C-alpha positions as CSV (number, residue, x, y, z in Angstrom):
1,M,11.7,121.7,247.5
2,A,13.3,122.9,244.6
3,K,11.7,122.5,241.3
4,K,12.9,119.7,238.8
5,S,15.9,120.8,236.5
6,L,14.7,121.6,232.9
7,S,17.7,119.3,231.9
8,T,16.1,116.3,234.1
9,K,14.8,113.3,231.9
10,S,11.8,111.2,232.8
11,I,12.2,107.5,233.2
12,T,9.7,106.9,230.3
13,F,11.9,109.1,228.2
14,K,15.1,107.3,229.1
15,I,13.7,103.8,228.5
16,T,12.2,104.9,225.2
17,F,15.1,106.6,224.0
18,S,17.4,103.6,224.8
19,I,15.2,101.0,223.3
20,F,14.6,103.4,220.3
21,V,18.3,103.8,219.7
22,V,19.0,100.3,220.1
23,C,16.5,99.4,217.6
24,F,17.7,102.4,215.3
25,V,21.1,101.1,215.3
26,A,20.0,97.4,214.6
27,L,17.5,98.5,211.6
28,L,20.3,100.9,210.3
29,L,22.9,98.1,210.3
30,T,20.1,95.6,208.8
31,G,19.4,98.3,206.1
32,L,23.1,99.0,205.2
33,V,23.6,95.5,204.7
34,I,20.8,94.8,202.6
35,G,21.0,98.0,200.6
36,T,24.9,96.8,200.0
37,T,24.0,93.6,198.8
38,I,21.2,94.5,196.8
39,N,23.2,97.5,195.3
40,N,25.8,94.9,194.6
41,R,23.4,92.5,192.9
42,F,21.7,95.0,190.8
43,T,25.2,96.6,189.8
44,E,26.4,92.9,188.6
45,T,22.9,92.4,187.0
46,K,23.2,95.7,185.1
47,K,26.9,95.0,184.0
48,T,25.8,91.6,183.0
49,V,23.0,92.9,180.8
50,L,25.4,95.6,179.4
51,N,28.0,93.1,178.7
52,E,25.6,90.4,176.8
53,T,24.0,93.5,175.0
54,S,27.3,94.8,173.8
55,E,28.3,91.5,172.8
56,S,25.0,90.9,170.8
57,I,25.6,94.1,169.0
58,G,29.4,93.2,168.3
59,N,28.3,89.8,167.0
60,K,25.7,91.3,164.6
61,S,28.4,93.7,163.5
62,E,30.9,91.1,163.0
63,A,28.3,89.1,161.0
64,F,27.8,92.3,158.7
65,F,31.5,92.5,158.0
66,E,32.0,88.8,157.5
67,R,29.1,88.6,154.9
68,Y,30.8,91.3,152.9
69,I,34.4,90.1,153.5
70,A,33.0,86.6,152.2
71,I,31.6,88.3,148.9
72,V,35.1,90.0,148.3
73,Q,37.2,86.7,149.1
74,Q,34.5,85.0,146.7
75,M,35.4,87.4,144.1
76,A,39.2,87.0,144.6
77,Q,38.7,83.1,144.2
78,D,36.7,83.4,141.2
79,K,38.6,81.7,138.3
80,N,37.4,83.7,135.4
81,L,38.6,86.9,137.1
82,Q,42.0,85.4,137.9
83,N,42.5,84.2,134.5
84,F,41.4,87.8,133.1
85,M,43.7,89.6,135.6
86,V,46.7,87.2,134.4
87,N,46.0,88.0,130.5
88,A,45.3,92.0,131.1
89,K,48.3,93.7,130.0
90,G,47.1,97.4,130.9
91,W,44.4,99.8,130.8
92,N,44.4,100.7,127.2
93,T,44.0,96.8,126.2
94,L,41.4,95.7,128.6
95,K,38.5,95.1,126.2
96,Q,40.7,93.2,123.9
97,T,41.7,91.0,126.7
98,E,40.5,87.4,126.9
99,G,37.5,87.2,129.3
100,F,36.7,90.8,129.6
101,M,33.1,90.3,128.9
102,I,32.9,87.7,131.6
103,A,35.1,89.8,134.2
104,S,32.8,92.7,133.6
105,K,29.5,90.5,134.2
106,T,30.9,89.0,137.5
107,T,31.6,92.4,138.9
108,E,28.2,93.6,137.8
109,D,26.5,90.6,139.4
110,T,28.2,90.9,142.6
111,Q,27.1,94.5,143.0
112,K,23.6,93.7,142.1
113,S,23.6,90.8,144.4
114,D,23.0,93.4,147.4
115,P,22.6,96.8,145.6
116,D,21.5,98.7,148.9
117,V,24.8,98.1,150.4
118,I,27.4,97.1,147.6
119,L,27.9,100.5,145.8
120,T,30.5,99.1,143.4
121,A,32.4,96.0,142.8
122,Y,35.9,95.9,140.9
123,I,39.1,94.5,140.5
124,A,42.2,96.2,140.1
125,Q,46.0,96.0,139.4
126,T,48.6,98.5,139.9
127,D,47.7,100.5,136.8
128,Y,44.0,99.8,136.1
129,Y,40.8,98.9,137.5
130,L,37.6,97.3,136.2
131,A,34.2,98.1,138.1
132,S,30.6,97.5,137.8
133,P,28.7,98.7,136.1
134,T,31.3,98.3,133.2
135,V,33.7,101.2,133.7
136,F,37.7,101.0,133.9
137,S,40.5,103.4,134.7
138,T,42.5,105.8,132.5
139,S,46.1,106.2,132.4
140,M,46.1,108.1,135.6
141,Y,44.9,105.5,137.7
142,D,47.5,104.4,140.3
143,V,46.1,101.9,142.8
144,T,49.3,101.9,144.8
145,S,48.0,105.1,146.3
146,K,45.1,103.4,147.8
147,E,44.8,102.9,151.5
148,Y,44.0,99.1,150.8
149,Y,47.0,98.5,148.2
150,K,49.4,97.9,151.0
151,A,47.2,95.4,152.8
152,V,47.0,93.5,149.5
153,S,50.5,93.5,149.0
154,E,50.7,91.9,152.6
155,D,48.2,89.4,151.5
156,R,45.4,90.2,153.8
157,V,41.9,91.4,153.8
158,C,41.7,95.3,154.5
159,I,38.7,97.3,155.8
160,T,39.3,101.0,155.2
161,E,38.6,103.7,157.5
162,P,35.1,105.2,156.6
163,Y,34.7,108.1,154.1
164,I,32.2,110.2,152.4
165,D,31.3,108.8,148.9
166,A,31.5,111.5,146.3
167,I,28.2,110.6,144.3
168,T,25.9,109.4,147.3
169,G,27.3,111.6,150.0
170,G,26.8,108.7,152.5
171,V,29.4,106.8,154.5
172,V,31.5,104.3,152.7
173,I,34.1,101.8,153.4
174,T,36.1,99.7,151.0
175,I,36.7,95.9,151.7
176,S,39.4,94.5,149.6
177,A,41.0,91.0,149.2
178,P,44.2,89.9,147.2
179,V,43.6,88.0,144.2
180,R,46.2,85.0,143.6
181,A,46.8,83.0,140.5
182,N,49.5,80.4,139.9
183,G,50.9,81.0,143.5
184,K,51.2,84.9,143.4
185,I,49.2,87.9,143.7
186,V,48.0,89.4,140.6
187,G,45.8,92.0,141.9
188,L,42.9,92.8,144.1
189,A,39.2,92.2,144.3
190,A,37.2,95.2,146.4
191,V,33.8,96.2,147.0
192,D,32.7,99.9,148.4
193,I,29.7,99.2,150.6
194,A,27.5,101.9,152.3
195,I,27.5,101.0,156.1
196,D,24.1,102.8,156.6
197,K,22.6,99.7,157.5
198,L,25.4,98.7,160.1
199,T,25.4,102.4,161.6
200,A,21.6,102.2,161.8
201,M,21.8,98.7,163.5
202,V,24.1,100.0,166.0
203,S,23.0,103.7,166.7
204,N,19.5,102.8,166.7
205,H,19.7,100.0,169.3
206,K,18.5,100.9,172.6
207,L,20.4,100.4,175.8
208,G,18.0,100.9,178.5
209,E,15.9,104.4,178.3
210,T,18.9,106.6,177.5
211,G,21.7,104.4,176.6
212,Y,23.2,104.0,173.0
213,F,25.8,102.3,171.1
214,S,28.8,103.7,168.9
215,L,30.8,102.2,166.1
216,L,34.5,102.6,166.1
217,T,37.2,101.9,163.5
218,K,40.5,100.7,163.8
219,D,42.0,103.9,164.3
220,N,39.0,104.9,166.9
221,T,37.1,107.1,164.4
222,I,33.4,107.4,164.9
223,A,31.6,105.7,162.2
224,A,28.1,105.3,164.0
225,H,26.8,107.4,166.8
226,K,23.2,108.9,167.9
227,N,24.8,112.3,167.4
228,E,25.5,112.6,163.8
229,E,27.8,115.6,164.4
230,L,30.4,113.5,165.8
231,I,30.6,110.9,163.0
232,L,34.0,110.7,161.4
233,K,35.6,112.3,164.3
234,N,38.3,110.6,166.4
235,I,37.3,110.0,170.0
236,D,39.9,112.1,171.4
237,E,38.1,115.0,170.0
238,I,34.9,114.6,171.8
239,G,35.9,115.4,175.3
240,I,36.0,111.7,176.3
241,S,38.1,110.6,179.5
242,S,41.4,109.2,179.2
243,N,40.7,105.7,181.0
244,L,38.2,104.9,178.4
245,I,40.8,105.6,175.6
246,Q,43.3,103.4,177.5
247,S,40.6,100.6,178.0
248,I,40.3,100.6,174.0
249,N,43.6,100.6,173.3
250,N,44.2,97.7,175.7
251,N,41.2,95.5,174.3
252,D,39.8,95.4,177.9
253,N,36.6,93.7,178.1
254,N,35.5,95.0,181.3
255,V,32.9,97.7,182.0
256,V,34.4,100.9,183.0
257,E,33.3,104.4,184.3
258,Y,34.1,107.1,182.1
259,A,33.1,110.5,181.1
260,I,32.1,112.6,178.2
261,N,32.0,116.3,178.8
262,N,31.8,115.8,182.4
263,Q,28.7,113.2,182.1
264,K,29.3,110.2,183.9
265,I,28.8,107.1,181.6
266,L,29.1,103.3,182.2
267,G,30.2,101.1,179.2
268,K,32.7,98.9,177.2
269,S,34.1,98.2,174.0
270,V,33.5,94.9,172.2
271,Q,35.9,93.9,169.5
272,I,34.3,93.1,166.1
273,G,36.0,89.7,165.1
274,N,39.5,90.6,163.7
275,T,38.3,93.7,161.9
276,G,39.8,96.1,164.3
277,W,36.6,97.8,164.6
278,K,34.9,98.2,168.0
279,V,31.2,98.6,169.3
280,L,31.2,101.1,172.3
281,S,28.4,100.9,174.6
282,S,27.4,104.0,176.6
283,L,24.7,104.0,179.8
284,P,24.6,107.3,181.7
285,K,25.6,106.4,185.3
286,D,22.2,108.0,186.5
287,E,20.1,105.5,184.6
288,F,22.7,102.7,185.6
289,M,22.1,103.3,189.5
290,S,18.3,104.3,188.9
291,D,17.0,101.0,189.9
292,T,19.4,100.5,192.9
293,R,18.6,104.1,193.8
294,Q,14.9,103.5,193.7
295,L,15.1,100.3,195.7
296,I,17.4,102.3,198.5
297,L,14.7,105.0,198.7
298,T,12.3,102.1,199.2
299,I,14.3,100.8,201.7
300,V,14.7,104.1,203.6
301,F,11.1,104.8,203.4
302,V,10.2,101.4,205.1
303,F,13.2,102.0,207.6
304,L,11.5,105.3,208.4
305,A,8.0,104.0,208.7
306,V,9.0,101.0,211.1
307,L,11.0,103.5,213.2
308,I,7.9,105.7,213.6
309,A,5.8,102.9,214.1
310,L,8.3,101.5,216.7
311,L,8.6,104.9,218.5
312,V,4.6,104.9,218.8
313,V,4.3,101.3,220.1
314,L,7.4,102.0,222.6
315,T,5.9,105.3,223.9
316,I,2.5,103.9,224.6
317,A,3.6,100.7,226.0
318,I,6.4,102.3,228.4
319,K,3.8,105.1,229.5
320,R,1.5,102.1,230.6
321,M,4.5,100.6,232.6
322,T,5.7,103.8,234.0
323,K,2.3,105.1,235.2
324,P,2.5,103.8,238.8
325,V,5.9,105.4,238.9
326,K,4.3,108.8,238.1
327,T,1.9,108.4,240.7
328,I,4.5,107.5,243.4
329,T,6.7,110.5,242.3
330,D,3.5,112.8,242.8
331,I,3.2,111.5,246.3
332,T,6.9,111.7,247.0
333,N,6.8,115.4,245.8
334,K,4.0,116.2,248.2
335,L,5.8,114.4,251.2
336,A,9.0,116.6,250.0
337,Q,6.7,119.7,250.4
338,G,5.7,118.6,254.0
339,E,2.2,117.3,253.1
340,L,1.6,114.2,255.1
341,D,-1.9,113.7,254.5
342,V,-1.7,111.6,251.6
343,T,-3.3,108.2,250.3
344,I,-1.2,105.8,248.1
345,D,-3.3,103.7,245.8
346,V,-1.2,101.7,243.5
347,K,-2.2,98.1,242.8
348,S,1.0,96.3,241.3
349,K,2.4,92.6,242.0
350,D,5.9,93.7,240.8
351,E,8.9,96.2,242.4
352,I,6.6,99.2,241.7
353,G,4.0,97.8,244.2
354,V,6.6,97.1,246.9
355,L,7.9,100.5,246.5
356,A,4.3,101.9,247.0
357,E,3.7,100.0,250.2
358,S,7.3,101.0,251.4
359,I,6.4,104.6,250.8
360,E,3.0,104.3,252.6
361,S,4.7,102.9,255.8
362,L,7.1,105.9,255.5
363,T,4.0,108.4,255.4
364,V,2.5,106.7,258.4
365,R,5.8,107.0,260.5
366,L,6.4,110.8,259.3
367,K,2.9,111.6,260.5
368,S,4.1,110.6,264.3
369,Y,6.8,112.8,263.8
370,I,4.6,116.0,263.4
371,N,4.4,116.7,267.3
372,Y,8.1,116.5,267.6
373,I,8.4,118.8,264.6
374,N,5.9,121.3,266.1
375,E,7.6,121.5,269.7
376,S,11.0,122.0,268.1
377,V,9.5,124.7,265.9
378,N,8.1,126.5,269.0
379,V,11.4,126.1,270.8
380,L,13.2,127.6,267.9
381,N,10.7,130.7,267.8
382,D,11.3,131.1,271.5
383,L,15.2,131.2,270.8
384,A,14.7,133.5,267.9
385,E,12.9,136.0,270.3
386,G,15.8,135.6,272.6
387,D,14.6,133.3,275.3
388,L,17.6,130.8,275.6
389,V,15.6,128.4,277.9
390,M,14.4,125.1,276.5
391,D,11.6,123.0,278.0
392,L,11.1,120.0,275.9
393,Q,7.8,117.7,276.7
394,Y,8.1,114.8,274.4
395,D,10.4,111.8,274.5
396,Y,12.0,111.8,271.0
397,D,12.5,108.7,269.3
398,G,14.9,107.5,266.8
399,E,16.9,110.1,264.8
400,F,14.6,112.8,266.8
401,A,16.5,112.0,269.9
402,K,19.6,113.6,268.2
403,L,17.4,116.7,267.5
404,K,16.7,117.1,271.0
405,Q,20.1,116.6,272.2
406,S,21.3,119.3,269.5
407,L,18.7,121.6,270.8
408,L,19.5,121.3,274.4
409,H,23.2,121.7,273.5
410,V,22.4,124.7,271.4
411,S,20.6,126.4,274.4
412,G,23.7,125.8,276.8
413,T,26.1,126.6,274.2
414,L,24.4,129.8,273.3
415,M,23.8,131.0,277.2
416,D,27.6,130.3,277.8
417,T,28.8,132.1,274.6
418,I,26.4,135.1,274.8
419,G,27.7,135.6,278.4
420,K,31.4,135.6,277.3
421,I,30.2,137.9,274.5
422,K,28.9,140.6,277.0
423,D,32.0,140.6,278.9
424,S,33.9,141.0,276.0
425,S,31.7,143.6,274.6
426,E,32.4,145.8,277.7
427,F,36.1,145.3,277.6
428,I,36.2,146.3,273.9
429,S,34.1,149.3,274.7
430,M,36.5,150.2,277.3
431,N,39.9,149.8,275.3
432,A,38.3,151.4,272.3
433,A,37.9,154.7,274.1
434,N,41.5,154.4,275.2
435,V,42.6,153.6,271.7
436,S,40.6,156.6,270.4
437,N,42.2,159.1,272.5
438,G,45.6,157.8,271.9
439,A,44.7,157.9,268.0
440,Q,43.6,161.6,268.4
441,T,46.9,162.7,270.3
442,L,49.0,160.7,267.7
443,A,47.0,162.5,264.8
444,Q,47.8,165.9,266.3
445,G,51.3,165.2,266.8
446,T,51.7,163.8,263.3
447,T,49.9,167.0,261.8
448,E,52.6,169.1,263.4
449,Q,55.3,166.9,262.2
450,A,53.9,167.2,258.7
451,S,53.9,171.2,259.1
452,A,57.4,171.2,260.2
453,I,58.6,168.9,257.3
454,E,56.6,171.1,254.8
455,E,58.5,174.1,255.9
456,L,61.9,172.4,256.1
457,S,60.8,170.9,252.5
458,A,60.5,174.7,251.4
459,E,64.0,175.8,252.8
460,V,65.7,173.0,251.2
461,N,64.0,173.8,247.8
462,E,65.2,177.3,248.2
463,I,69.0,176.0,249.0
464,Y,68.6,173.6,246.1
465,H,67.5,176.6,243.8
466,T,70.5,178.8,245.1
467,I,73.0,176.1,244.5
468,A,71.6,175.3,241.1
469,N,72.1,179.1,240.4
470,N,75.7,179.1,241.6
471,A,76.5,176.1,239.6
472,E,75.1,177.8,236.6
473,H,77.1,180.8,237.3
474,A,80.2,178.9,237.8
475,E,79.6,177.3,234.6
476,N,79.4,180.2,232.6
477,A,82.5,181.8,234.3
478,G,84.4,178.7,233.3
479,R,83.2,179.0,229.9
480,K,84.1,183.0,229.8
481,A,87.7,181.9,231.4
482,L,88.2,179.4,228.7
483,E,87.4,181.8,226.1
484,A,90.0,184.3,227.8
485,S,92.4,181.5,227.9
486,K,92.2,180.7,224.3
487,E,92.6,184.7,223.4
488,V,95.7,184.9,225.5
489,E,97.1,181.9,223.9
490,Q,96.4,183.2,220.4
491,G,98.1,186.7,221.4
492,N,101.1,184.7,222.8
493,I,101.2,182.8,219.3
494,H,101.1,186.4,217.7
495,M,104.1,187.6,220.0
496,R,106.1,184.7,219.0
497,D,105.5,185.3,215.4
498,M,106.6,188.9,216.0
499,L,109.8,187.9,217.9
500,S,110.8,185.5,215.0
501,A,110.1,188.7,212.3
502,M,112.2,191.1,214.5
503,D,115.2,188.2,214.4
504,E,114.9,188.0,210.7
505,I,115.1,191.9,210.6
506,S,118.1,191.9,212.9
507,E,119.7,189.2,210.5
508,S,119.0,191.5,207.4
509,S,120.6,194.5,209.1
510,N,123.6,192.8,209.9
511,E,123.8,191.6,206.2
512,I,123.3,195.4,205.2
513,G,126.1,196.6,207.4
514,K,128.5,193.8,205.6
515,I,127.3,195.3,202.5
516,I,128.0,198.9,203.5
517,K,131.5,198.1,204.7
518,V,132.1,196.6,201.2
519,I,130.8,199.9,199.6
520,D,132.9,201.8,202.2
521,D,136.0,199.7,201.2
522,I,135.3,200.5,197.6
523,A,134.9,204.2,198.0
524,F,138.2,203.9,199.7
525,Q,140.0,202.1,197.1
526,T,138.3,204.4,194.5
527,N,139.7,207.4,196.3
528,I,143.1,206.0,196.1
529,L,142.7,205.3,192.3
530,A,141.5,208.6,191.9
531,L,144.6,210.2,193.7
532,N,146.9,207.9,191.6
533,A,145.0,209.0,188.5
534,A,145.3,212.6,189.4
535,V,149.0,212.1,190.1
536,E,149.4,210.4,186.5
537,A,147.6,213.3,185.0
538,A,149.7,215.9,186.6
539,R,152.8,214.1,185.2
540,A,151.0,213.8,181.8
541,G,150.8,217.6,181.6
542,S,148.5,219.2,179.5
543,A,147.3,216.0,177.7
544,G,146.1,214.4,181.3
545,K,144.1,217.6,182.1
546,G,140.7,215.9,181.1
547,F,141.7,212.6,182.9
548,A,142.5,214.6,185.9
549,V,139.1,216.6,185.8
550,V,137.5,212.9,185.5
551,A,139.8,211.6,188.3
552,D,138.8,214.8,190.8
553,E,134.9,213.6,189.9
554,V,135.9,210.0,190.8
555,R,137.2,211.2,194.2
556,N,134.4,213.6,195.0
557,L,132.1,210.6,194.4
558,A,134.0,208.1,196.1
559,G,134.2,210.8,198.9
560,K,130.4,211.2,198.9
561,S,129.9,207.5,199.0
562,A,132.2,207.0,201.9
563,E,130.2,209.6,203.8
564,A,126.9,208.2,202.9
565,A,128.1,204.4,203.9
566,K,129.2,206.3,207.2
567,Q,125.7,207.9,207.6
568,T,124.0,204.3,206.6
569,T,126.1,202.4,208.9
570,A,125.3,204.5,211.7
571,L,121.7,204.4,211.0
572,I,121.6,200.5,210.6
573,E,123.5,200.4,213.9
574,N,120.9,202.4,215.6
575,S,118.2,200.1,214.1
576,I,120.0,196.9,215.2
577,S,119.9,198.5,218.7
578,S,116.3,199.3,218.5
579,I,115.6,196.0,217.5
580,S,117.4,194.3,219.9
581,K,115.6,196.5,222.6
582,G,112.3,195.5,221.0
583,T,113.1,191.9,220.7
584,M,114.0,191.9,224.5
585,L,110.8,193.7,225.3
586,A,108.8,191.3,223.0
587,D,110.4,188.4,224.7
588,K,109.5,189.5,228.2
589,A,105.9,190.1,226.7
590,G,105.9,186.7,225.6
591,K,106.9,185.2,229.0
592,S,104.3,187.2,230.6
593,L,101.6,186.0,228.2
594,S,102.7,182.5,229.0
595,G,102.4,183.0,232.7
596,I,99.0,184.5,231.9
597,V,98.0,181.4,229.9
598,E,99.3,179.1,232.7
599,I,97.4,181.2,235.3
600,T,94.2,181.4,233.2
601,N,94.5,177.3,232.9
602,K,94.6,176.7,236.6
603,T,91.9,179.1,236.9
604,N,89.9,177.3,234.5
605,E,90.7,174.0,236.6
606,L,89.5,175.7,239.7
607,I,86.2,176.8,238.0
608,S,85.7,173.3,236.6
609,E,86.1,171.8,240.0
610,I,83.6,174.5,241.2
611,V,81.4,173.6,238.5
612,N,81.5,169.7,239.3
613,A,81.3,170.5,243.0
614,S,78.1,172.6,242.7
615,A,76.7,169.8,240.4
616,Q,77.1,167.2,243.1
617,Q,76.0,169.8,245.6
618,T,72.7,169.9,243.3
619,V,72.6,166.2,243.1
620,S,72.9,165.7,246.8
621,V,70.4,168.5,247.9
622,N,67.9,167.1,245.2
623,Q,68.2,163.5,246.8
624,I,67.7,165.4,250.2
625,R,64.6,167.2,248.9
626,S,63.0,163.7,247.7
627,G,63.6,162.2,250.8
628,I,62.0,165.0,252.8
629,E,59.2,164.9,250.3
630,Q,58.8,161.0,251.1
631,I,59.0,161.6,254.6
632,S,56.3,164.3,254.5
633,S,54.1,162.0,252.4
634,V,54.7,159.1,254.9
635,V,53.9,161.7,257.9
636,Q,50.9,162.9,256.1
637,Q,49.7,159.4,255.7
638,N,50.4,158.6,259.4
639,A,48.3,161.6,260.1
640,A,45.4,160.5,258.1
641,T,45.9,157.0,259.4
642,A,45.7,158.0,262.8
643,E,42.7,160.3,262.1
644,A,41.0,157.1,260.4
645,S,42.0,155.0,263.5
646,A,40.5,157.7,265.9
647,A,37.2,157.7,264.0
648,N,37.3,153.8,263.7
649,S,37.9,153.5,267.6
650,E,35.0,155.9,268.1
651,E,32.9,154.0,265.8
652,L,34.0,150.6,267.5
653,S,33.0,152.0,270.9
654,G,29.7,153.1,269.5
655,Q,29.0,149.4,268.0
656,S,30.1,147.7,271.5
657,Q,27.5,149.7,273.1
658,V,25.1,148.5,270.4
659,L,26.4,144.8,271.0
660,N,25.8,145.4,274.7
661,D,22.0,146.8,274.1
662,L,21.4,143.4,271.9
663,I,23.1,141.0,274.5
664,S,20.5,142.5,277.3
665,K,17.8,141.2,275.3
666,F,18.6,137.4,276.0
667,K,17.3,135.7,278.7
668,F,19.3,133.1,281.0
669,N,16.7,130.9,283.0
670,T,14.0,133.5,283.7
671,E,16.4,136.6,284.4
672,E,17.2,139.3,281.7
673,V,21.0,139.6,281.3
674,V,21.9,143.2,282.2
């Protein structure tokens, strides 16, 4: 039997894994519900504590401001101060004003009522002030330039932004209120107070372990902070996230999560009464979530402990329940390996016990089949040795009856089949010999064909090269003839140019002849005139002798001119005759050249046709050569195939003989097959 696959899981593992997964999911869901619920409760509790603590600090801060606002308002309602301010006419007459000493005493008593906080108490109008201890302004004083003057003019209490006191160096604010007398505002009453106590109360108040409170003015300037470097800076300058700034500006009373320099903080802003100032609480998120995180870690620890305990209990319990299954599995493995001498000792009242009894009955039944198996093995061993005769002694029951029938059927089938194989083997051996002889004959003939085709291919190659050379020579001759045609054509052009020049010479000779005839006429007329002059000179006697000499000379010159004209005429006529003959000969030469050009062109056409025909012959012969090469390749392949067929036929004949030898070893009944 094959070994169990490594991926096979035991039933113990499957049951344990299934129950463990169900319990794990149930516990996980329970833990998530409990953790979420507790987280929400703790978060709400933390927020409630944060709200209440912030409100408490806000109330204390409000009480601080209300105390000193009440002091200022009490000063503003003091009748002595009201009367003094009504009577005062300016800074230079303050000491002469009625009630000056009482006003000074009142401001001084106000300052001394809380000297640790109230630095100065004073009253003021537009051009003077009277403060404690008794000092008053000079002509340079202008109350309208002060921050709180506008608030007083609007008949409301004003709390200024904090500033550094020039004398003490501490952070100071001014609280002022309008002074009314006879239904109109006559000035203001104010106190400069140090807010050290307020800032200490706010910044030193603890919020958890690392939380803290900040004090913001109406303009979001930091008046108190655990980091003194941030005091008097605006919250926009300390890297605070925009959502908190928006919450402060909207007077949102909810706890928000914000960030300061990438540190996550939870907190809220609380308005300090109607002052516009705010108390800002800040608790790092890590501390805010610390209790929840600790509780969740505890839940996770308990969850893991329960899972481990559950896994141990499940493993032990399921192993005990599945131990009989393991025993039965070991027994079935032995049965599967053919070991039937086994004993089943399983005491169980459940389905596993019933399974054990069934396997025990199966074992008893299998033991009775050993005889059948042994006989079948012996018969099969004889069959392997070539004895096809089967003699079965036992009566086979159940499914083994089919085995007996199958063995007998196999015996009969093998005897019939092997007899037919013997006959077929002899027939194949005989035919293989015939095929071998035919294949050898075919191989010899194919070899001879291949040799003849190779010779034919060589002849065709020689013809191909000859035609290719002829085509090349014809192409060269065509090029040479074309060059000659071009040269003849050029000579014909020169001849036509010469004929044209000779025609021009002939025309010029005719013109010269005309000119010479004119000269001859002039000489004739000159001769006549000279003759007439001689006659007239003779008539003149001695007076005309000189003129007669001139006339003789003129007549001589006229005679010479006429003679020269005649000679020139004769020469020109001879030249014209020669030019006419030359023109006639040149015309005949031009016609001959034209004939030569025409013949040369026809020769070029014939040579071009020869070149094209040679190229076509080259292509055709090349195709014939390729076809012969293919035929040669096929014939050679046929020859190789025929030789291989002959070899295979001989091998087949040999294998047929081997098959006959093997079949001769089988026995039918008690006789050997021959």
